[in-house]
C-alpha positions in Angstrom: -20.8 -15.0 -7.2 -23.1 -12.6 -5.3 -22.3 -10.0 -2.7 -24.6 -7.9 -0.5 -25.6 -4.4 -1.6 -26.8 -1.5 0.6 -28.7 1.6 -0.5 -28.0 5.2 0.5 -29.9 4.9 3.7 -27.9 1.9 4.9 -30.6 -0.6 4.4 -29.8 -3.9 2.7 -31.2 -3.8 -0.8 -30.3 -7.2 -2.1 -27.3 -8.7 -3.9 -25.2 -7.9 -6.9 -23.6 -10.4 -9.3 -19.8 -10.2 -9.6 -17.4 -12.3 -11.6 -16.0 -15.5 -10.2 -12.6 -14.6 -11.8 -12.1 -12.0 -9.1 -14.2 -13.1 -6.1 -14.2 -16.9 -6.3 -10.6 -17.6 -7.6 -8.1 -20.1 -6.4 -6.3 -18.7 -3.3 -2.6 -18.4 -3.7 -1.0 -17.3 -0.5 2.5 -17.1 -2.0 1.5 -14.6 -4.6 -0.4 -12.5 -2.0 2.8 -12.5 0.2 5.0 -11.4 -2.7 2.5 -8.7 -3.6 2.5 -7.3 -0.1 6.3 -7.5 0.1 6.6 -5.7 -3.2 4.2 -2.9 -2.1 6.1 -2.3 1.2 9.5 -2.5 -0.5 8.5 0.0 -3.2 7.2 2.4 -0.5 10.6 2.5 1.3 12.4 5.8 1.2 16.0 5.4 2.6 17.0 8.2 4.9 20.1 6.9 6.7 23.3 8.0 4.9 27.0 7.9 5.8 30.0 9.4 4.0 32.9 7.3 2.7 36.5 8.3 3.3 36.5 10.1 0.0 33.5 12.3 1.1 34.4 13.4 4.6 35.8 16.9 5.1 39.4 16.0 6.0 42.7 16.7 4.4 44.3 13.8 2.5 47.7 14.7 3.9 49.4 11.9 5.9 49.2 12.4 9.6 53.0 11.8 10.1 55.9 10.6 8.1 56.1 7.0 7.1 59.2 6.1 9.0 61.2 7.1 12.1 58.3 7.8 14.5 57.9 4.4 16.0 54.2 4.5 15.2 52.4 2.2 12.8 52.1 3.5 9.3 49.2 5.8 9.0 47.6 7.5 6.0 45.1 10.4 6.0 42.8 11.2 8.9 39.8 10.3 6.7 40.5 6.6 7.1 37.7 4.5 8.4 39.7 3.3 11.4 39.8 6.8 12.9 37.1 8.7 14.7 35.5 11.1 12.3 36.7 9.3 9.3 34.7 7.7 6.6 32.4 4.7 7.2 32.9 1.4 5.4 29.8 -0.5 4.2 27.4 1.9 5.9 23.8 2.8 4.8 23.4 5.0 1.8 20.3 6.9 0.8 20.6 5.9 -2.8 20.0 2.2 -2.1 17.2 0.7 -4.3 14.7 -1.6 -2.5 12.2 -1.7 -5.3 10.7 -5.0 -6.4 8.6 -6.1 -9.4 6.0 -8.8 -10.3 4.7 -9.8 -13.6 1.3 -8.3 -14.4 -0.6 -11.7 -14.5 0.9 -12.6 -11.1 -0.3 -9.3 -9.7 -3.8 -9.9 -11.0 -3.9 -13.4 -9.6 -2.7 -12.1 -6.2 -5.5 -9.5 -6.3 -8.1 -12.1 -7.1 -6.8 -14.2 -4.3 -7.1 -11.4 -1.8 -10.6 -10.5 -2.9 -11.6 -14.1 -2.7 -10.3 -14.3 0.9 -12.5 -11.3 1.8 -15.5 -12.6 -0.1 -15.3 -16.0 1.7 -15.2 -14.1 5.0 -18.3 -12.2 3.9 -16.3 -9.0 4.4 -17.1 -7.4 1.0 -20.2 -5.4 0.3 -21.5 -2.8 -2.2 -22.8 0.7 -1.4 -25.3 1.8 -4.1 -24.8 5.5 -3.7 -24.2 8.3 -1.2 -26.9 11.0 -1.4 -25.2 14.3 -0.5 -24.8 17.5 -2.6 -21.8 18.7 -0.6 -19.1 16.9 1.5 -20.6 16.1 5.0 -18.5 14.0 7.3 -21.4 13.8 9.8 -23.7 12.4 7.1 -21.3 9.6 6.1 -20.6 8.8 9.8 -24.3 8.3 10.3 -24.5 6.0 7.3 -21.4 4.1 8.4 -23.1 3.1 11.6 -25.9 1.4 9.6 -23.4 -0.6 7.4 -21.5 -3.7 8.5 -19.2 -2.8 11.4 -15.5 -2.6 10.7 -12.6 -1.1 12.6 -10.6 -0.8 9.4 -12.7 -0.1 6.3 -11.4 0.1 2.7 -13.6 2.4 0.6 -13.3 1.8 -3.1 -14.5 4.6 -5.3 -14.4 5.8 -8.9 -13.0 9.1 -10.0 -16.3 10.9 -10.1 -17.2 10.3 -6.4 -15.4 13.3 -4.9 -18.2 14.2 -2.5 -18.1 10.8 -0.9 -14.3 10.9 -0.7 -14.2 14.2 1.1 -17.0 13.1 3.4 -15.2 10.0 4.5 -11.5 11.0 4.5 -11.4 12.4 8.0 -13.0 9.5 9.8 -10.5 7.3 11.6 -10.1 3.7 10.4 -11.2 4.4 6.8 -8.8 4.2 3.9 -10.0 5.5 0.5 -8.7 4.3 -2.8 -9.6 4.6 -6.5 -10.8 1.4 -8.0 -8.1 1.3 -10.6 -5.5 1.4 -7.9 -6.9 -1.5 -5.9 -4.1 -3.7 -4.5 -3.5 -6.7 -2.3 -2.0 -4.8 0.6 -5.0 -2.5 1.2 -7.4 -5.4 0.9 -5.7 -7.6 3.4 -5.2 -4.5 5.7 -8.9 -3.9 6.0 -11.6 -5.7 8.0 -14.3 -4.9 5.4 -14.1 -3.8 1.8 -16.9 -1.4 0.6 -17.2 -1.0 -3.1 -19.3 2.0 -4.1 -21.3 0.9 -7.2 -19.3 3.0 -9.7 -16.0 1.8 -8.1 -17.1 -1.8 -8.5 -17.9 -1.4 -12.2 -14.4 0.1 -12.7 -12.7 -2.7 -10.8 -14.5 -5.4 -12.7 -13.6 -3.7 -16.0 -10.0 -3.1 -15.0 -9.0 -6.4 -13.4 -11.4 -9.2 -14.6 -10.5 -9.2 -18.3 -7.0 -10.9 -18.0 -7.4 -12.7 -14.7 -7.4 -16.5 -15.0 
């Protein structure tokens, strides 16, 4: 499998070989869906929280005596039937929404997502970014020469800090380290740009056990 590569000036330099295990795999939509659901579920942070009748700030004393008043029997004011009392089956902020997938299934889902983007010709490689200091304007000029995308996923390695700082303030660009590449971000983007070092890390990290 070959994907296009561009140099630091934005000119097309040729193509680079990548493994078929990641970029020409069998597409499994079910695994991709499960991977996206897992990512969104694990990102949930419950906020809504209600108190039960044992937690509200009310006395536990009975409102009136059991017999002789003509009223129905009533317990403490904290009962869930009364205004201001505890809530039954309400949302709690300790609820656990997390999901998990086996490692091999996650890798197959990732290969499926990369294959979808490769078949759409939405993946390319940037050879390098020639800047000694972070310059958002310089990367913005370079971006205009690269394939157009409203939502761009930029995949870097840990040593490309200048490029990360140059691109992080541009709308529509999401930056991710190659070892954290995931199905959700790939499918979110219109184009996926691997910087050369990031591509090497991704191939080393994900291609070894992918079948």
